[in-house]
C-alpha positions in Angstrom: -14.6 -85.4 -24.0 -17.1 -85.7 -21.0 -16.2 -85.1 -17.1 -15.8 -88.0 -14.8 -17.0 -87.9 -11.6 -15.3 -89.0 -8.4 -15.9 -91.7 -7.3 -16.3 -93.7 -10.7 -15.3 -95.9 -12.9 -13.1 -96.4 -15.6 -11.2 -98.4 -18.3 -8.1 -97.6 -19.4 -8.0 -97.9 -23.9 -5.0 -99.5 -25.2 -2.9 -97.1 -25.9 1.1 -96.5 -25.9 1.5 -94.6 -22.6 -0.6 -96.7 -20.9 0.7 -99.8 -22.3 4.7 -98.2 -20.8 2.7 -97.6 -17.1 1.4 -101.4 -17.5 -2.4 -99.7 -17.1 -3.6 -100.5 -19.9 -6.9 -101.9 -20.2 -7.5 -102.0 -16.1 -10.9 -100.5 -14.4 -10.2 -98.1 -12.1 -11.6 -96.0 -9.5 -11.3 -91.7 -9.7 -10.1 -89.8 -6.4 -8.9 -86.3 -7.7 -8.8 -84.4 -11.0 -5.9 -81.4 -12.5 -6.9 -79.4 -14.8 -4.3 -77.5 -17.0 -3.8 -75.3 -19.9 -6.1 -78.5 -21.9 -6.8 -81.7 -20.8 -8.2 -82.3 -17.5 -6.4 -85.2 -15.8 -7.6 -88.1 -13.1 -6.6 -89.8 -10.4 -7.3 -93.3 -11.2 -6.9 -96.4 -8.6 -6.0 -99.6 -9.6 -5.4 -101.9 -7.6 -3.6 -100.2 -4.9 -1.5 -97.9 -7.0 -2.6 -94.1 -8.4 -1.5 -93.7 -11.6 -2.7 -89.7 -13.7 -4.4 -89.7 -17.1 -5.2 -87.7 -19.4 -9.3 -88.1 -20.3 -8.4 -89.3 -24.1 -7.3 -92.5 -22.4 -10.4 -93.0 -19.8 -13.9 -94.7 -20.9 -17.1 -94.5 -18.3 -18.2 -97.8 -16.8 -21.4 -96.3 -16.0 -19.9 -97.5 -12.1 -19.2 -95.9 -9.3 -17.5 -97.7 -6.2 -18.5 -96.7 -2.8 -16.2 -94.2 -1.0 -15.8 -96.4 1.8 -13.6 -98.2 0.1 -11.6 -96.0 -0.4 -11.3 -94.3 2.4 -10.8 -94.9 6.1 -12.2 -92.0 7.4 -9.3 -90.9 9.1 -7.1 -87.6 8.4 -3.2 -85.9 9.6 -2.8 -81.6 9.8 -0.1 -81.3 8.0 1.2 -77.3 8.3 3.0 -75.7 5.1 6.4 -74.4 4.9 6.7 -71.3 3.2 9.4 -70.9 0.7 10.2 -67.2 -0.3 11.1 -66.2 -3.6 15.2 -64.0 -4.0 14.4 -60.4 -3.1 11.8 -61.5 -0.7 12.9 -62.6 2.8 
């Protein structure tokens, strides 16, 4: 399998999993990715919802979206909370 690029437009293949998610046959744009122990999982924007899908159910269309179509340029700042493990407080 090939690695997909950010903002790349992909088609979701029809599998039992993608049918269950309601994403089978849809096209969407890659917004994020997560590398696990095995297959890479991608955050795919389909319509106005983002769905996490494994690379094996995605097919490139060879097209890309303009990032300005998705990102407004606004940002927020969030302070992380610290969670201590037991015995480390």
